[in-house]
N, C-alpha and C positions, 0 to 999 in steps of 0.2 A: 413661356413663362416661368420661371421657377421665385418664390417667395419665402422668407423665412424672417422669422421675428424672436425676440431676445429681451426679457425684463430684467433689471439690475438693482438687486436693494444697495442703495448709495452708501447706507451706512457697513455694509460688506463690504464695500471698497475702501473705506477709509479706515477699519479693523486693520485690514490686508496690509496697508499703506503704511499706520502706525506699526503693523509687525514687522513688515518688509520694506518697507519702502523702496529706496533706486534700486532693490534685486528685483522687485515684482516689477515696476515700469521698465525694469529692462527686458525681463521676458517677456511683457507682451507687445511693446512699442520699439519701435524701431527709431534710431539715432535721427532721422528726416522729422518723427511726428511727437517727440518730448519735449523738444523748445514751444512748442504750439501751446503743449499740454500746460506748462508752467506759468504760462503768460492769461491761462484762462481767469476770470474774476473766482468761479466757482467750480474751484478745481477738482473736491469730489464726484460731482454731476461730470461734469465733462468728461476726467478717466471714467466714470460707467458708463458715461452712453459711449462714447467710442470703443469702450470691450465690449459694451450690448453690439454696436454695429458690426464689427469682428464676427462676435458667436452667427448673430442673424443672418450675415454673408456666408456661415460656412455652412448654417444648418443649408440657403436658399441652393448651395450647390452642393450640398446630399454627399459631403464628402468629409473627413478629417483631413485639415488645414492647418499649417504652422501660423499661428498668430500673429509673428513679427514678423511673416509676410504681407500679412493682408494691412497697408497702411491706409486710414483713412484721415483724411484731411478736407478742408475748407475752403471754399473758392468763393467772394463775395456774398457770406452767410449761408451759402448751398453745401453742406455735407458731399462726400463723393469716396468714391475706396480705390484706391490704384492695386493690384494683382498683376503682378509679375506684368506689370507694363501694360497694362491692358485698365482703362478708367471704366467705372461703372459708376450710372450716374443713379441711378435708382435707388436712393438711399433716403432714409429720412430719422433722424435723431428727436429725442425729445426730452425732457428731465423735466422734474415737478418734485422738489426740498428729497424724498425717501426714495425715489422711484427711475431709473434712465429705464428708455424704452428705445429700440431701435425694426425698423423693418428696413429691410432687401429687397428689391424686384431686379429679377434678373431679364433684361428681354435677348434669348441667345439662339441662333439656330446651334438642331443639333445632327 
């Protein structure tokens, strides 16, 4: 079992979005993820949470991975990651005003 955790300051994400906008979103999120993000009620918190999920997944995997290849989706309220066609369900994302945090647990045979 491998575990990764990441925390993101929501204000930092807001500043990056204000400065780079779509350029930032295009660098971090796939075309399949972006429409879902834009319909969220708490945009900055949602983006921060999904960014934290991608970073936590990278930490759990223990290697550098392209952010755009790590898809963070949600199915009936439960988030999950799809990486290169494999689904990882051990994901929890939480956010509260100033911070977003994500934990990834990967159960894989090595």
